[in-house]
C-alpha positions as CSV (number, residue, x, y, z in Angstrom):
1,M,145.7,67.2,186.0
2,N,143.0,65.0,187.6
3,L,140.4,66.4,189.9
4,N,137.6,64.4,191.8
5,I,134.4,66.2,192.5
6,T,132.0,64.8,195.1
7,L,128.3,65.0,194.1
8,E,126.4,67.0,196.7
9,Q,123.1,65.3,195.9
10,P,123.6,61.9,194.3
11,D,119.8,61.5,193.9
12,K,119.9,64.5,191.5
13,K,122.6,62.9,189.3
14,L,120.3,62.6,186.3
15,A,119.5,66.3,186.5
16,L,123.1,67.2,186.9
17,F,124.4,65.0,184.0
18,G,121.4,65.7,181.7
19,S,119.6,63.3,179.4
20,A,122.2,60.9,177.9
21,D,124.9,62.9,179.8
22,K,124.2,65.9,177.5
23,H,125.3,68.4,180.2
24,L,128.6,66.6,180.8
25,R,129.3,66.4,177.1
26,M,128.8,70.2,176.8
27,I,131.4,70.7,179.6
28,R,133.8,68.2,177.9
29,D,133.5,69.9,174.5
30,A,133.7,73.5,175.9
31,F,136.9,72.9,177.9
32,G,138.6,69.9,176.3
33,V,138.5,67.8,179.4
34,Q,137.6,64.2,180.1
35,V,134.6,63.8,182.5
36,V,134.1,60.3,184.0
37,S,131.4,59.3,186.5
38,R,132.4,57.0,189.3
39,E,129.6,56.2,191.8
40,D,129.0,59.5,193.7
41,E,132.0,61.3,192.1
42,L,133.0,63.0,188.9
43,R,136.6,62.8,187.7
44,L,137.9,65.6,185.5
45,S,141.1,65.2,183.6
46,G,143.0,67.6,181.3
47,E,145.0,70.8,181.4
48,R,145.0,72.5,184.9
49,E,143.3,75.7,183.9
50,Q,140.6,74.0,181.8
51,V,139.9,71.5,184.6
52,G,139.5,74.4,187.0
53,K,137.0,76.1,184.7
54,A,135.0,72.9,184.3
55,A,135.0,72.4,188.1
56,L,133.6,76.0,188.4
57,V,130.8,75.1,186.0
58,L,129.9,72.0,187.9
59,D,130.0,73.9,191.2
60,Q,127.5,76.4,189.8
61,M,125.3,73.6,188.5
62,Q,125.2,71.9,191.9
63,R,124.4,75.2,193.6
64,K,121.4,75.7,191.3
65,L,120.2,72.1,192.1
66,R,120.1,73.0,195.8
67,R,117.2,75.3,194.9
68,Q,115.5,73.3,192.1
69,D,115.2,69.7,190.8
70,W,116.2,70.3,187.2
71,L,118.7,72.1,184.9
72,S,117.9,73.4,181.4
73,L,120.4,73.5,178.6
74,E,120.3,77.3,179.0
75,D,121.4,77.0,182.6
76,V,124.3,74.9,181.7
77,G,125.2,77.0,178.7
78,N,125.2,80.2,180.8
79,A,127.5,78.6,183.4
80,V,129.9,77.5,180.7
81,K,129.9,80.9,179.1
82,G,130.5,82.5,182.4
83,A,133.5,80.4,183.1
84,M,134.9,81.0,179.7
85,D,134.5,84.8,180.0
86,Q,135.6,84.8,183.6
87,D,139.2,85.8,183.0
88,R,138.2,88.7,180.8
89,K,135.7,90.1,183.3
90,R,137.9,89.8,186.4
91,A,140.3,92.6,187.2
92,A,143.8,91.7,186.4
93,N,145.0,91.6,190.0
94,E,141.9,90.3,191.7
95,I,142.0,87.1,193.8
96,D,138.8,85.2,193.4
97,V,138.0,83.4,196.6
98,F,135.0,81.3,197.7
99,A,133.1,84.0,199.6
100,K,130.6,85.6,197.3
101,G,131.3,89.2,196.6
102,N,134.6,89.1,198.7
103,A,137.3,89.0,196.1
104,V,140.6,90.1,197.5
105,K,143.0,92.6,195.8
106,P,146.6,93.5,196.7
107,M,146.5,97.1,197.8
108,T,150.2,98.1,197.4
109,D,153.0,97.6,194.8
110,G,154.7,95.3,197.3
111,Q,151.6,93.2,197.8
112,K,151.2,92.9,194.0
113,K,154.8,91.7,193.7
114,Y,154.0,89.1,196.4
115,I,151.0,87.7,194.6
116,D,152.9,87.6,191.3
117,A,155.7,85.7,193.1
118,I,153.2,83.1,194.4
119,T,151.7,82.7,190.9
120,Q,155.1,82.3,189.2
121,H,157.1,80.3,191.7
122,D,156.7,76.9,193.5
123,L,158.2,78.3,196.7
124,T,157.7,81.9,197.9
125,I,159.3,83.3,201.1
126,C,157.7,86.6,202.3
127,V,158.9,88.7,205.2
128,G,157.3,91.9,206.5
129,P,155.9,93.8,209.5
130,A,152.5,93.2,211.2
131,G,149.6,94.2,209.0
132,S,151.4,94.0,205.6
133,G,149.1,91.2,204.4
134,K,151.7,88.3,204.5
135,T,149.3,85.7,205.8
136,Y,146.0,87.1,204.5
137,L,147.2,87.2,200.9
138,A,148.8,83.8,201.1
139,V,145.5,82.3,202.3
140,A,143.6,84.2,199.7
141,A,145.9,83.0,196.9
142,A,145.6,79.4,198.2
143,A,141.8,79.6,198.4
144,S,141.6,80.8,194.9
145,M,143.8,77.9,193.6
146,L,141.6,75.5,195.5
147,K,138.4,77.0,194.1
148,H,139.7,76.9,190.5
149,G,141.0,73.3,190.7
150,Q,144.7,74.3,190.6
151,A,145.2,72.5,193.9
152,K,143.4,69.6,195.7
153,R,144.4,70.5,199.3
154,L,145.3,73.5,201.5
155,V,147.6,72.9,204.4
156,L,148.3,75.7,206.8
157,A,150.9,75.3,209.6
158,R,152.4,77.4,212.4
159,P,155.1,76.7,215.0
160,A,153.6,76.6,218.5
161,V,156.3,78.9,220.1
162,E,155.4,80.7,223.3
163,A,155.7,84.5,223.2
164,G,155.9,85.4,226.8
165,E,153.3,83.0,228.1
166,R,153.7,79.3,228.9
167,L,151.8,76.9,226.7
168,G,151.8,74.2,229.4
169,F,149.7,76.4,231.7
170,L,146.9,76.8,229.2
171,P,143.8,74.8,230.1
172,G,142.5,71.8,228.1
173,D,144.0,69.0,226.0
174,L,146.6,69.3,223.3
175,Q,144.1,70.6,220.7
176,A,142.9,73.2,223.0
177,K,146.5,74.3,223.8
178,V,147.5,74.7,220.1
179,N,144.3,76.3,218.9
180,P,145.3,79.8,220.0
181,Y,148.4,79.6,217.8
182,L,146.3,78.5,214.8
183,R,143.5,81.1,215.3
184,P,144.9,83.7,212.9
185,L,144.9,81.1,210.1
186,F,141.2,80.3,210.8
187,D,140.4,84.0,210.9
188,A,141.8,84.4,207.4
189,L,140.1,81.3,206.1
190,H,136.7,82.5,207.4
191,D,137.1,85.7,205.3
192,M,137.6,83.5,202.2
193,M,134.7,81.1,202.7
194,D,131.7,80.6,204.9
195,F,131.9,78.7,208.2
196,E,130.1,75.6,206.9
197,Q,132.3,75.3,203.9
198,V,135.5,75.5,206.1
199,K,134.0,72.9,208.3
200,R,133.1,70.6,205.4
201,F,136.5,71.0,203.8
202,M,138.3,70.2,207.1
203,L,136.1,67.1,207.6
204,N,137.0,65.9,204.1
205,D,140.7,66.7,204.6
206,V,140.7,69.3,201.9
207,I,141.8,71.9,204.4
208,E,144.2,71.1,207.2
209,V,145.3,73.6,209.9
210,I,148.0,72.1,212.1
211,P,151.0,72.8,214.3
212,L,154.3,72.6,212.4
213,A,155.5,69.6,214.4
214,F,152.7,67.5,212.8
215,M,154.2,68.0,209.3
216,R,157.2,65.6,209.9
217,G,157.4,62.6,207.7
218,R,154.8,63.8,205.1
219,T,155.0,64.5,201.4
220,L,152.2,66.8,200.0
221,N,151.3,66.6,196.4
222,E,148.9,68.9,194.5
223,S,148.6,71.1,197.5
224,V,149.2,74.7,198.6
225,I,151.2,74.6,201.8
226,I,151.6,77.7,204.0
227,L,153.9,78.2,206.9
228,D,153.0,81.2,209.0
229,E,155.1,82.9,211.7
230,A,158.1,81.1,210.2
231,Q,160.5,83.4,212.2
232,N,159.9,81.1,215.1
233,T,161.2,78.0,213.4
234,T,164.7,76.6,214.0
235,A,166.9,75.8,211.0
236,S,166.2,72.1,211.3
237,Q,162.4,72.7,211.5
238,M,162.5,74.9,208.4
239,L,164.4,72.2,206.5
240,M,161.9,69.6,207.6
241,F,159.0,71.8,206.4
242,L,160.6,72.8,203.0
243,T,161.2,69.2,202.2
244,R,157.5,68.4,202.5
245,L,157.0,69.9,199.0
246,G,155.6,67.4,196.6
247,H,154.6,67.2,192.9
248,D,152.4,70.0,191.5
249,S,152.4,71.8,194.8
250,K,153.1,75.4,195.9
251,M,154.7,76.4,199.2
252,I,154.4,79.9,200.9
253,V,156.5,80.8,203.9
254,T,155.7,84.0,205.8
255,G,157.2,85.7,208.9
256,D,158.4,88.9,210.6
257,V,162.1,88.8,211.4
258,T,161.5,91.6,214.0
259,Q,159.3,89.3,216.1
260,I,161.5,86.3,216.8
261,D,160.5,84.5,220.1
262,L,163.2,81.9,220.0
263,P,166.0,81.8,222.6
264,R,168.8,84.3,221.9
265,D,171.3,81.6,221.0
266,V,169.0,79.9,218.4
267,K,169.1,81.2,214.9
268,S,165.7,81.7,213.2
269,G,165.0,79.1,210.4
270,L,163.4,81.9,208.4
271,V,166.5,84.1,208.5
272,D,168.7,81.0,207.7
273,S,166.5,79.9,204.8
274,M,166.6,83.4,203.2
275,E,170.4,83.4,203.3
276,K,170.8,79.9,201.9
277,L,168.0,79.8,199.3
278,R,168.3,83.3,197.8
279,G,169.0,83.1,194.0
280,I,167.8,79.6,193.5
281,K,165.6,79.2,190.4
282,G,162.0,78.6,191.3
283,I,162.2,80.3,194.7
284,A,161.1,83.8,195.2
285,T,161.9,86.1,198.2
286,V,159.6,89.1,198.8
287,E,160.3,91.7,201.5
288,L,157.3,93.9,202.4
289,D,157.8,97.0,204.5
290,R,155.9,99.7,206.4
291,A,154.4,101.1,203.2
292,D,152.6,97.8,202.7
293,I,150.7,97.9,206.0
294,V,147.0,97.9,205.2
295,R,145.3,97.4,208.6
296,H,143.9,100.2,210.7
297,R,145.8,103.5,210.0
298,L,147.1,103.4,213.5
299,V,149.0,100.1,213.0
300,Q,151.6,101.8,210.7
301,N,152.0,104.6,213.3
302,I,152.5,102.0,216.0
303,V,155.1,100.1,214.0
304,N,157.0,103.4,213.2
305,A,157.0,104.4,216.9
306,Y,158.4,101.1,218.1
307,E,161.1,101.2,215.4
308,R,162.1,104.7,216.4
309,S,162.4,103.7,220.1
310,S,164.6,100.8,219.3
311,D,167.1,102.9,217.3
């Protein structure tokens, strides 16, 4: 795997690299990766997990250089040791995201099964009721993969399907019209990293939050691609989305089949895909239920009440 890291402060390159590149050689020797300097970038090459750990060390070093103008060998050694010990210290089911002190954990057996499916499969389809963590855990898993160098990009998409209100009557230009549909994805992102980091990643095209229609004609390599509210896709839209999957990428599809806002004569692409893709190697299907709802305690009671009234 190859990963390019942009230098935050090129004027502190010597402090980051060390005398005669001593710091870079420590990282290379510790993780068995190649480290090459190219103008204001560092290129890491090697096994995916080791590249991720080396990237974490460099991130810690750059953070320290925001506060001071030099790094000691002890600073670099501690960062290397921390990365090497990280897996042993972290709880087995903890999802390590960017936000400091805000690691995310699956709270139920169903959610743990969901995270395991994402880790072990290139395509995961998850259905479940509101509040069961479908979107939140998908974004957390994707942010963790981005942080640890297991992916270069994060792409989040939603179909802009109207649920009782007419999109055309909303004020503003196209971006203003689609932003309300993408808002839940931004909300999850801002729990995983601070506002400035999200903004910087979006400006650098590391993170992209877009309507589903904008996915047409693209192939996404070394990315985590999430489709939210997939119950409101048609079968042809779902096929279009699924075929965007590129090399070294993971795809996560989430939705609630009880909240389909398509016309009655149009079959949901989510339902269609679950029927057609079940049993294919490399594809996981996870079904969460009311027991997996982890929002406010009243949410589960509300879902139960509505289900009883529809019986």
